[in-house]
N, C-alpha and C positions, 0 to 999 in steps of 0.2 A: 521717226520723229511726223510729226503730225504739224500743221502750218494753219494758221486761224484761215488762211484763204481757202485751203485742201479742205478744212471743214464745212465751209460755202459760205464764208463773210470776207468778200473784195473791200479792202478797205481803199485800196486803188480808185475803183470804180466808183467809191464813194468820194475821194476829194475830186474826182476829176467832174462828177455832177455838181459838187459844190461851184466850183470855179464856174461851170458853164450856166448857173443860176443866177450867177451874184448880180450881173446888171439887170438883169427879171426882174430881181427883188427888189434892187435899190432906186426902178424905176416907178413903183409903187409910194415909195417915202413921202411921207408928206412934212409939214411943217413941226409937228410934233416929235417924231422918229429922234430920239439922241443920237443912237449908237447903231455902228452897222451889221451885219451879219456876220455871229460866226462870237459875239460874246456868249457868256454862258445864262445870261437873261438878258431879254429887250426891253428896254425902255420908251416910256411914251408919254410927253406932257399934255396933258388933254385942256383942252381952252375954256377953263372954269370960268375966265372972266365974261365968256360970251351967256353965261348961263347964271339966272337969277338963283336956284337951287337945283345944282347939276345933281345927277342921278345917273349910275351906273346900269346898263341894260348891257346882258351877255347871254348869249346861247350857241349851245353846242350841238352836232349834226355830220349826218353821212349821207354818202348817195345812194345806199343799197345795194341791190343786186343791177343795178344799172354799168356798174361795172362789166358783170360779165358779156354787156350786148359790146362793152366798148374791147374787151379782150377778143372777142369773136369778128367783130372788124378790123381787129388792130387800128385803132383809131383813138389816142388818148388824149387830144386837144379838148375837149370838150368838157370831159365830166370835174377835172377843178372849177372851171365857171359856172357848172349848175349848184357845188358844193357852196361858192363864194356867194353866187347869188339867193341861193335859199337862204344861209343863214341870215344875209343881208334883210331879205323879207321877214326874216322873225321877230326883229327884233324894229324895223322900221314900224311894222302893224302897231309897236305899242308907243309910238311917236318920236325911235330915237333915231340919232344920224351916227352909223357906223364910222369909230375912226380907228381899230385896227383891228386884222386876222391871223388867226395862226394852225396850222395845221400838222395833221398826221400824214405820213407815208408809212405803211410797212409789207413788204414785198416778202418772196424767197430767197429771189435773185435781183440783186438793184444792177437794172439796165440805164446805163445813163440817158439813152435816147429817150426810154419810152420815160423815167422819170421827170426830166427836163420837159419833156409834154405835157405831162401832168401838171407839173407846175407852174409853164406857162401860161395854162389856164387859168390856175390863181392868180395870178397877176395882172392878165387881161380884164378880170373880173371886177377885180381892187382896183385896178385904176378908172373903169366904168363908173365905179360906186363911191369915188375919192375914200379909198379906205386902204390904208398902208399893210401891207405882209410884212411884219416885221419878224417872225420865225417862226421854227416848224422844226418837225423831228423826223429824220430818215432811219429807218430801222429796216436791215436784212436780218430775217430770222428763216432758216433754213429748215426745217422740220415743221415749222408752224405754218408756213404755205408753200405750196408747190413754186418751182421757178418761173412760174410765167405768174403767177396769181399777185394781186396787191390792194390793199383796201389803203384808204382815205378819210378821214374825219376834219373837222374845223371846230375851231370855235372863234366866234365874230363877239365883239365889244365896243360897247355904244354907249352914249350918251344923250341923254333928255330933260329938261327944265321939269321940276315936279307938275308945274303946271299944266305942262303940255303931253301929260300921261294918257295915253287912249286907251280905255281897258274897258270900256264898254260900259261903263257905270251909269250914262245918262240915256243908253237905249229905253226908249218908251214905245208900247201898244203902237198900233201904224204907222212905226218908221219903216223907209222903203229899204232894200235890200241892191244895189249896184253891185254888178261884176265887171271885171274885167278878163279877154280871154286869156287863155294860157298857147304856150308856144308848142303843146304836146301833154306828154307823159309827167311831165317835169321831172321829182324825183321819188315818186311814190307808185307800188302796183306794179314793180315791175318782175316781180316773181308771178303772179298771175296771167300777165302780160306774155313774158317768156315758155311758160308752159303752153297757152293755147297756139302761140305764133309759131313757135320753133317745132311742133307737133306738126304744121305742114309746111312750113317756108324756112327758109334759110335769109340770113341777113341779108345777101346782095339781089333777093329776089324781088319783084316787083310787080304785085298784086293786081290787079285792075280797079280794085277798091280805092288805092293809093295815087292814082293816078300817074302812074310813073316815077312815083318816089320807090326808092327801096325802104325794105324793112328796117333796115340798121337805121339808114337816116331818118325816118321816122322817129326810131326809139332814143336816136339819140339829139334829137334836139334841144338843144338849150335852153335850159329851165330859167328863167327870164329875171330880171329883177324889175320890181314894183316902185323901187325905192323915189323917183321921180315923181310918179301921180302922187305918191302915199305926200311925199312934202310937202308937195302945192294945197294938198286937201286939208292937211294938217294947221298949217302956216293959215291959209285962209277961213278957217274954226269951219267947216262945212260937215264935219263927221262926228255921229258918236261911238262908233266903234270900228274896227276893222280886221280884217283874219285872213290869214294867208289858208289858201287851200293844200295842204298836205295829206298825210295817214288819214283818213278818217271822213275824206269828201266833203262836198259843200256844205251839207246841215254838220254834220259831226264838227269841222274848224269854225263856222258862223255861230254853234251853242254853248260854245268855250267863252265867247262874249257876252254871252246874252242872260242880262237878271233874272234872276229865279223868279218865277211866275208866267213868264213870257216864253212864247216859242216862236220856231221858223217855218215858214211857209213857203217853199220852195216853189217857181213855177218853171216846172223841167221842161216844158215844149215852148218856152222863150228864146230859145237860141240852138243854132245846130250844131249838133255833136261833132266834132272834127271825125274824118274820115277813119283813125286808127284805133279809137274808140267804137265805134259801130263792129268796125274788121273783129275786135277780140271779142266783139260782147254776140258776134253772127257765128262766127267759127267754132266756140267755145261752148256754144249754146249758154252762155253768164248770166247766171239771174240779174234781173234788176238791181234789185236791194245789193246785192254783192258789187255790181258798180257802181252805184252810186256813194258803197261806202268806202270803194278802193280807189278808184281816178277821181280826180277833178274833173272831166268831164268836160273839160272845152275853157273852165272858168275858173281862173289861177288865183283869183283876189276878189274879196268882195268889202265893200265898204257900207257903210251903215249911217242912216241920217235923216233928216225930219223929212216931212212931206213938201215944207214949204222951201226946203233948202236941193230940192232935187234937181230943178230946172239947172240952179247955178253949179250944181257939180255936173251937170253932164255937157253943160256949155266949158266948162273951164276943162276937162277932159277931152273932151274933142276936138278943142283947140292945140292942145297938143299934141295929136295926130293920135290917141288913142279909140279906141271904140266900144265904149261903154253902152251895158245891158242893164237894164230892169229887169230884174229876174227874182223877186219874191218882195216878201214884206214879215212884220215883225206882228205875232198878234199875241192875246194872253192866251196862256197854257190851255185853258178852257176852252176854248173856242173851235 
């Protein structure tokens, strides 16, 4: 006789995990949440009355091989924050406000402590972004994953008034590009970073270049949310386009919002790259083109605006405690 537990799936561990995460999940609930966790489907009532012509905006993502760093450090309390913030940024640059988030957690062996730590990260970021965690899936799949491996993915759903959609259509030749600093690699480029850094260092090592910070801590810095500055820029009609700098780098992601016939001219010397990027490039002899196409290089978000609005944008962001940087401009593609 073979039981389900003997095949590798522990139902009791799943029940224990759900019991422990219930209060965490409930702490994210907003007025739109209609049912508690445990239902077959999640119910959410959008604030339609606050929008003249509401449009739903959705995005789905993961955090890639940053999970391998979390595993190496035995630290799982940050990757959930990374995932929520990444997803929030993706819809925020479209002008949307996040309403709710749903997660997928898959593993070879369900460890309640580790799983609760990851989900607590979801709830921390959801609360910070005013976004409800209304549902998710925990899948224990022995044979698909090793016992200590897991993967996470998330879906964010937000709302924007059609007239407030930010899509870059109004970007023109001569517009200015302003960037906000990243906290580190965020959630992109970890396959390259790991190949280079772990050829010489362990996660606990503190190379001189990082000023006493461990490799693990530098790589696990939380992917920040840009929702608050984005909302202020959009509400004050100060921007023509917004971009979240993820895989593809600064140029690649900014080009996604630039109309045909225009190009992006980045002044790569206008800011100092964080030490972690310099260490990766020097240690791995990584070509500059690869660095620019793989990493955010210290700029996690960019806004594009008319030149006459630049001073207003810089003042607003500085008053919020941000450190805006003028990093380039938009030109004719023939320039």
